[in-house]
OpenMM code with the backbone's topology and positions (N, CA, C; nanometers):
from openmm import Vec3, app, unit

residues = "UNK UNK UNK UNK UNK UNK UNK UNK UNK UNK UNK UNK UNK UNK UNK UNK UNK UNK UNK UNK UNK UNK UNK UNK UNK UNK UNK UNK UNK UNK UNK UNK UNK UNK UNK UNK UNK UNK UNK UNK UNK UNK UNK UNK UNK UNK UNK UNK UNK UNK UNK UNK UNK UNK UNK UNK UNK UNK UNK UNK UNK UNK UNK UNK UNK UNK UNK UNK UNK UNK UNK UNK UNK UNK UNK UNK UNK UNK UNK UNK UNK UNK UNK UNK UNK UNK UNK UNK UNK UNK UNK UNK UNK UNK UNK UNK UNK UNK UNK UNK UNK UNK UNK UNK UNK".split()
positions = [
    Vec3(3.3921, -0.2572, 2.7884),
    Vec3(3.1829, -0.2327, 2.8558),
    Vec3(3.2026, -0.1795, 2.7809),
    Vec3(3.3502, -0.0325, 2.7200),
    Vec3(3.2057, 0.0672, 2.6492),
    Vec3(3.1957, -0.0137, 2.4191),
    Vec3(3.2825, -0.0397, 2.4721),
    Vec3(3.3450, -0.1311, 2.3444),
    Vec3(3.2202, -0.2211, 2.3165),
    Vec3(3.1342, -0.3012, 2.3766),
    Vec3(2.9948, -0.3623, 2.3079),
    Vec3(2.8803, -0.2417, 2.4181),
    Vec3(2.9616, -0.1540, 2.4021),
    Vec3(2.7593, -0.1170, 2.4008),
    Vec3(2.7476, -0.0020, 2.2751),
    Vec3(2.8643, -0.0157, 2.2883),
    Vec3(2.9356, 0.1261, 2.0548),
    Vec3(2.8680, 0.0049, 2.0124),
    Vec3(2.8593, -0.1013, 2.0123),
    Vec3(2.8807, -0.2066, 1.9074),
    Vec3(2.6999, -0.2342, 1.8605),
    Vec3(2.5942, -0.2832, 2.0426),
    Vec3(2.5173, -0.2778, 2.0888),
    Vec3(2.4131, -0.1896, 1.9824),
    Vec3(2.4697, -0.0586, 2.0410),
    Vec3(2.4100, 0.0549, 1.9466),
    Vec3(2.3695, 0.0577, 1.8288),
    Vec3(2.5170, 0.0848, 1.7704),
    Vec3(2.5852, 0.0244, 1.5550),
    Vec3(2.4534, -0.0942, 1.5204),
    Vec3(2.4530, -0.1931, 1.5683),
    Vec3(2.3711, -0.2520, 1.5220),
    Vec3(2.2429, -0.2408, 1.5856),
    Vec3(2.2037, -0.2337, 1.7083),
    Vec3(1.9876, -0.1493, 1.6646),
    Vec3(2.0578, -0.0956, 1.5518),
    Vec3(2.0766, 0.0359, 1.5280),
    Vec3(2.0922, 0.1789, 1.4466),
    Vec3(2.0845, 0.0571, 1.3203),
    Vec3(2.1246, -0.0578, 1.2691),
    Vec3(2.2165, -0.0773, 1.1050),
    Vec3(2.0232, -0.1591, 1.1677),
    Vec3(1.9711, -0.2603, 1.2594),
    Vec3(1.8513, -0.3308, 1.1520),
    Vec3(1.7402, -0.2040, 1.1922),
    Vec3(1.7448, -0.1579, 1.3135),
    Vec3(1.5428, -0.0559, 1.2888),
    Vec3(1.6445, 0.0183, 1.1278),
    Vec3(1.7845, 0.0328, 1.0151),
    Vec3(1.7753, 0.0683, 0.9618),
    Vec3(1.6684, -0.0060, 0.8222),
    Vec3(1.7761, -0.0885, 0.8127),
    Vec3(1.7328, -0.2182, 0.7087),
    Vec3(1.5249, -0.2750, 0.7131),
    Vec3(1.5314, -0.2556, 0.8552),
    Vec3(1.3355, -0.2326, 0.8685),
    Vec3(1.2592, -0.1776, 0.8409),
    Vec3(1.2654, -0.0778, 0.8321),
    Vec3(1.2238, 0.0360, 0.7630),
    Vec3(1.2168, 0.0696, 0.6632),
    Vec3(1.3567, 0.0394, 0.5617),
    Vec3(1.3155, 0.0722, 0.4315),
    Vec3(1.2784, -0.0700, 0.3151),
    Vec3(1.2716, -0.1612, 0.4589),
    Vec3(1.2553, -0.2698, 0.3698),
    Vec3(1.0817, -0.2236, 0.3869),
    Vec3(1.0128, -0.2022, 0.4548),
    Vec3(0.8691, -0.1685, 0.5286),
    Vec3(0.8534, -0.0902, 0.4127),
    Vec3(0.9280, 0.0271, 0.3656),
    Vec3(0.9545, 0.1295, 0.2923),
    Vec3(0.8922, 0.0774, 0.1865),
    Vec3(0.9831, 0.0063, 0.1315),
    Vec3(0.9676, -0.0406, -0.0054),
    Vec3(0.8448, -0.1512, -0.0493),
    Vec3(0.8065, -0.2170, 0.0416),
    Vec3(0.7037, -0.2842, 0.0904),
    Vec3(0.6255, -0.2492, 0.0739),
    Vec3(0.5349, -0.1601, 0.1164),
    Vec3(0.4371, -0.0571, 0.1587),
    Vec3(0.4219, 0.0317, -0.0231),
    Vec3(0.5021, 0.0732, -0.0664),
    Vec3(0.5596, 0.1678, -0.1596),
    Vec3(0.4798, 0.0799, -0.2745),
    Vec3(0.5659, -0.0546, -0.3061),
    Vec3(0.4961, -0.1393, -0.4173),
    Vec3(0.3750, -0.1251, -0.3766),
    Vec3(0.3094, -0.1912, -0.3069),
    Vec3(0.1968, -0.1739, -0.2670),
    Vec3(0.0801, -0.1146, -0.3079),
    Vec3(0.1436, 0.0030, -0.3105),
    Vec3(0.0157, 0.1113, -0.3056),
    Vec3(0.0122, 0.1301, -0.4527),
    Vec3(0.1526, 0.1538, -0.4789),
    Vec3(0.1862, 0.1925, -0.6993),
    Vec3(0.0976, 0.0935, -0.7239),
    Vec3(0.0859, -0.0505, -0.7004),
    Vec3(0.0393, -0.1419, -0.7575),
    Vec3(-0.1041, -0.0980, -0.7862),
    Vec3(-0.1423, -0.0522, -0.6781),
    Vec3(-0.3680, 0.0376, -0.6332),
    Vec3(-0.4069, 0.1296, -0.6687),
    Vec3(-0.2634, 0.2197, -0.6689),
    Vec3(-0.2990, 0.3442, -0.8268),
    Vec3(-0.2654, 0.3492, -0.9136),
    Vec3(-0.2260, 0.2195, -0.9822),
    Vec3(-0.2426, 0.1589, -1.1593),
    Vec3(-0.3378, 0.1021, -1.1524),
    Vec3(-0.3599, -0.0367, -1.0983),
    Vec3(-0.4870, -0.0291, -1.0695),
    Vec3(-0.6387, 0.0356, -1.0541),
    Vec3(-0.6329, 0.1511, -0.9592),
    Vec3(-0.7178, 0.2316, -0.9772),
    Vec3(-0.7706, 0.2979, -1.1588),
    Vec3(-0.6303, 0.3334, -1.2016),
    Vec3(-0.6143, 0.3623, -1.2977),
    Vec3(-0.6914, 0.3158, -1.4231),
    Vec3(-0.5643, 0.1283, -1.4079),
    Vec3(-0.6151, 0.0918, -1.5107),
    Vec3(-0.7922, 0.0891, -1.5474),
    Vec3(-0.8992, 0.0364, -1.4408),
    Vec3(-1.0441, 0.0628, -1.4196),
    Vec3(-1.0773, 0.1542, -1.4539),
    Vec3(-1.0004, 0.2779, -1.4661),
    Vec3(-1.1129, 0.4091, -1.4521),
    Vec3(-1.1105, 0.3790, -1.6591),
    Vec3(-0.9764, 0.3822, -1.7133),
    Vec3(-0.9351, 0.3761, -1.8642),
    Vec3(-1.0366, 0.2698, -1.9070),
    Vec3(-1.0597, 0.1545, -1.8286),
    Vec3(-1.1080, 0.0454, -1.9271),
    Vec3(-1.2729, 0.0475, -1.8540),
    Vec3(-1.3471, 0.1610, -1.7835),
    Vec3(-1.4759, 0.1409, -1.8304),
    Vec3(-1.4310, 0.2605, -1.8537),
    Vec3(-1.4198, 0.3627, -1.9052),
    Vec3(-1.4080, 0.5189, -1.9942),
    Vec3(-1.4482, 0.4070, -2.1420),
    Vec3(-1.3283, 0.3862, -2.2200),
    Vec3(-1.3177, 0.3258, -2.3382),
    Vec3(-1.4328, 0.2423, -2.3950),
    Vec3(-1.4502, 0.0953, -2.2875),
    Vec3(-1.5333, 0.0229, -2.3068),
    Vec3(-1.6956, 0.0950, -2.2789),
    Vec3(-1.7144, 0.1143, -2.1752),
    Vec3(-1.8208, 0.1672, -2.1360),
    Vec3(-1.8940, 0.2568, -2.2983),
    Vec3(-1.7966, 0.3209, -2.2682),
    Vec3(-1.8608, 0.4392, -2.4172),
    Vec3(-1.8625, 0.3740, -2.5518),
    Vec3(-1.8067, 0.2101, -2.6040),
    Vec3(-1.8257, 0.2121, -2.6902),
    Vec3(-1.9159, 0.1542, -2.6828),
    Vec3(-1.9240, 0.0376, -2.6658),
    Vec3(-1.9863, -0.0537, -2.6247),
    Vec3(-2.1621, -0.0689, -2.5266),
    Vec3(-2.2173, 0.0984, -2.5378),
    Vec3(-2.2646, 0.1642, -2.4964),
    Vec3(-2.3954, 0.1634, -2.5778),
    Vec3(-2.3313, 0.2790, -2.6544),
    Vec3(-2.3687, 0.2909, -2.8112),
    Vec3(-2.4242, 0.1419, -2.8832),
    Vec3(-2.3209, 0.0794, -2.9060),
    Vec3(-2.3541, -0.0167, -2.9870),
    Vec3(-2.3933, -0.1236, -2.9366),
    Vec3(-2.4594, -0.1763, -2.8195),
    Vec3(-2.4301, -0.2957, -2.7851),
    Vec3(-2.6332, -0.2514, -2.8075),
    Vec3(-2.6730, -0.3560, -2.7564),
    Vec3(-2.7960, -0.4312, -2.7616),
    Vec3(-2.8613, -0.4757, -2.6150),
    Vec3(-2.7879, -0.4714, -2.5479),
    Vec3(-2.7898, -0.4604, -2.3503),
    Vec3(-2.7097, -0.4094, -2.2675),
    Vec3(-2.7105, -0.2819, -2.3080),
    Vec3(-2.6223, -0.1927, -2.2428),
    Vec3(-2.6538, -0.2141, -2.0935),
    Vec3(-2.8119, -0.2180, -2.0626),
    Vec3(-2.7441, -0.2035, -1.9122),
    Vec3(-2.7245, -0.3690, -1.8519),
    Vec3(-2.6712, -0.4465, -1.9069),
    Vec3(-2.5870, -0.5875, -1.8889),
    Vec3(-2.4278, -0.4772, -1.8750),
    Vec3(-2.3795, -0.4318, -1.9775),
    Vec3(-2.2473, -0.4021, -1.9262),
    Vec3(-2.2043, -0.2750, -1.9002),
    Vec3(-2.2737, -0.2323, -1.8864),
    Vec3(-2.3025, -0.1059, -1.6870),
    Vec3(-2.3041, -0.1398, -1.6042),
    Vec3(-2.3587, -0.3207, -1.5527),
    Vec3(-2.3356, -0.4061, -1.4900),
    Vec3(-2.1561, -0.4433, -1.5028),
    Vec3(-2.1777, -0.5297, -1.5176),
    Vec3(-2.0125, -0.5270, -1.5480),
    Vec3(-1.8991, -0.4509, -1.5437),
    Vec3(-1.9320, -0.3503, -1.6585),
    Vec3(-1.8896, -0.2244, -1.5803),
    Vec3(-1.8131, -0.1749, -1.4434),
    Vec3(-1.9232, -0.1855, -1.3525),
    Vec3(-1.9803, -0.0971, -1.2306),
    Vec3(-1.9425, -0.2534, -1.1331),
    Vec3(-1.8817, -0.3682, -1.1583),
    Vec3(-1.8596, -0.4268, -1.0664),
    Vec3(-1.6768, -0.4381, -1.0829),
    Vec3(-1.6557, -0.4394, -1.1489),
    Vec3(-1.4914, -0.3740, -1.2014),
    Vec3(-1.3492, -0.3609, -1.0690),
    Vec3(-1.3299, -0.3889, -0.9878),
    Vec3(-1.2594, -0.3487, -0.9013),
    Vec3(-1.1425, -0.3399, -0.9401),
    Vec3(-1.0584, -0.1664, -0.8197),
    Vec3(-0.9288, -0.1810, -0.8582),
    Vec3(-0.8669, -0.3587, -0.7638),
    Vec3(-0.7092, -0.3365, -0.8038),
    Vec3(-0.6839, -0.4283, -0.7651),
    Vec3(-0.6570, -0.4043, -0.6013),
    Vec3(-0.6545, -0.4762, -0.4896),
    Vec3(-0.6335, -0.4127, -0.2977),
    Vec3(-0.5385, -0.5270, -0.2867),
    Vec3(-0.4325, -0.4133, -0.1976),
    Vec3(-0.3525, -0.5540, -0.1584),
    Vec3(-0.3922, -0.5356, -0.0103),
    Vec3(-0.3937, -0.6202, 0.1034),
    Vec3(-0.4955, -0.5844, 0.2397),
    Vec3(-0.3723, -0.6240, 0.2886),
    Vec3(-0.3436, -0.5617, 0.4140),
    Vec3(-0.2317, -0.6340, 0.5010),
    Vec3(-0.3794, -0.6037, 0.6374),
    Vec3(-0.3439, -0.7735, 0.7015),
    Vec3(-0.4751, -0.8081, 0.7790),
    Vec3(-0.5729, -0.8379, 0.7087),
    Vec3(-0.6490, -0.8595, 0.7402),
    Vec3(-0.8625, -0.9272, 0.7117),
    Vec3(-0.9374, -0.7431, 0.6909),
    Vec3(-0.8362, -0.6963, 0.6719),
    Vec3(-0.9488, -0.5727, 0.6510),
    Vec3(-0.9118, -0.4329, 0.5502),
    Vec3(-0.7229, -0.3944, 0.6167),
    Vec3(-0.7059, -0.3013, 0.5767),
    Vec3(-0.6151, -0.3216, 0.4254),
    Vec3(-0.6148, -0.2292, 0.3709),
    Vec3(-0.5366, -0.2595, 0.2214),
    Vec3(-0.5120, -0.0799, 0.2101),
    Vec3(-0.3370, -0.1547, 0.1116),
    Vec3(-0.2584, -0.0521, 0.1215),
    Vec3(-0.2775, 0.0244, -0.0259),
    Vec3(-0.3106, 0.2376, 0.0169),
    Vec3(-0.3970, 0.3333, -0.0719),
    Vec3(-0.2456, 0.3578, -0.0694),
    Vec3(-0.2590, 0.5429, -0.0807),
    Vec3(-0.1393, 0.5972, -0.1322),
    Vec3(-0.0274, 0.6361, 0.0314),
    Vec3(-0.1105, 0.6473, 0.1083),
    Vec3(-0.0603, 0.6784, 0.2549),
    Vec3(0.0245, 0.6852, 0.3508),
    Vec3(-0.0307, 0.4505, 0.3121),
    Vec3(-0.0469, 0.3782, 0.3775),
    Vec3(0.1425, 0.3635, 0.3964),
    Vec3(0.2288, 0.3642, 0.2994),
    Vec3(0.3603, 0.3646, 0.3523),
    Vec3(0.3805, 0.4932, 0.4441),
    Vec3(0.3317, 0.5660, 0.5124),
    Vec3(0.3829, 0.7109, 0.6215),
    Vec3(0.3362, 0.6939, 0.6513),
    Vec3(0.2033, 0.6184, 0.7099),
    Vec3(0.1043, 0.6162, 0.8440),
    Vec3(0.1871, 0.5079, 0.9068),
    Vec3(0.2094, 0.3854, 0.7982),
    Vec3(0.3062, 0.2201, 0.8551),
    Vec3(0.4756, 0.3200, 0.9478),
    Vec3(0.4982, 0.3878, 0.8712),
    Vec3(0.6444, 0.4161, 0.9334),
    Vec3(0.5922, 0.4966, 1.0307),
    Vec3(0.5625, 0.5936, 1.0322),
    Vec3(0.5164, 0.6479, 1.1814),
    Vec3(0.4432, 0.5434, 1.2797),
    Vec3(0.4244, 0.4604, 1.2747),
    Vec3(0.3304, 0.4156, 1.3886),
    Vec3(0.4648, 0.2551, 1.4129),
    Vec3(0.5043, 0.2601, 1.3136),
    Vec3(0.6079, 0.1875, 1.3888),
    Vec3(0.7009, 0.2244, 1.3802),
    Vec3(0.8451, 0.3552, 1.4126),
    Vec3(0.8777, 0.4751, 1.4483),
    Vec3(0.7971, 0.5419, 1.5997),
    Vec3(0.7414, 0.5482, 1.6431),
    Vec3(0.6796, 0.5716, 1.7267),
    Vec3(0.6666, 0.4779, 1.8388),
    Vec3(0.6050, 0.2864, 1.7744),
    Vec3(0.6456, 0.2173, 1.8640),
    Vec3(0.7609, 0.1491, 1.9252),
    Vec3(0.8447, 0.2287, 1.8037),
    Vec3(0.9806, 0.1972, 1.8574),
    Vec3(1.1052, 0.2601, 2.0019),
    Vec3(0.9920, 0.4019, 1.9643),
    Vec3(1.1136, 0.5695, 2.0782),
    Vec3(0.9517, 0.4636, 2.1794),
    Vec3(0.8881, 0.4160, 2.1787),
    Vec3(0.7720, 0.4123, 2.2708),
    Vec3(0.8808, 0.3504, 2.3699),
    Vec3(0.8697, 0.1787, 2.3644),
    Vec3(0.9793, 0.0998, 2.3323),
    Vec3(1.0817, 0.0686, 2.4204),
    Vec3(1.1712, 0.2057, 2.3306),
    Vec3(1.2707, 0.2103, 2.4172),
    Vec3(1.2707, 0.3768, 2.5143),
    Vec3(1.2447, 0.4352, 2.5967),
    Vec3(1.1088, 0.4569, 2.6504),
    Vec3(1.0819, 0.4422, 2.7461),
    Vec3(1.0664, 0.3198, 2.8005),
    Vec3(0.9890, 0.2087, 2.9027),
    Vec3(1.1141, 0.1907, 2.9728),
    Vec3(1.1065, 0.2189, 3.0909),
    Vec3(1.2526, 0.2013, 3.2265),
    Vec3(1.2170, -0.0004, 3.2319),
] * unit.nanometer
topology = app.Topology()
chain = topology.addChain("A")
for resn in residues:
    res = topology.addResidue(resn, chain)
    for name in ("N", "CA", "C"):
        topology.addAtom(name, app.Element.getBySymbol(name[0]), res)
């Protein structure tokens, strides 16, 4: 009886560990993608905008085009996208929910 409980505890701990690691890796990868795309858009806007506005005959069109560039956002659901703090928020939420479920009698 005690051995069965021990096996269940080890199995639960292993699954929880693997789940948290997978969640952290996924959200960290998506947040790094967002940060890299923000930096890329910023570099493009600065270099192209500064060069083209001076040399171009239609600076307003180029400015509008540059303003339309958006960073790449990976969405979780319909509204929320992954940013820098999302891995920590998701991990906190998951751990809190698991603890709440374990405390239910």
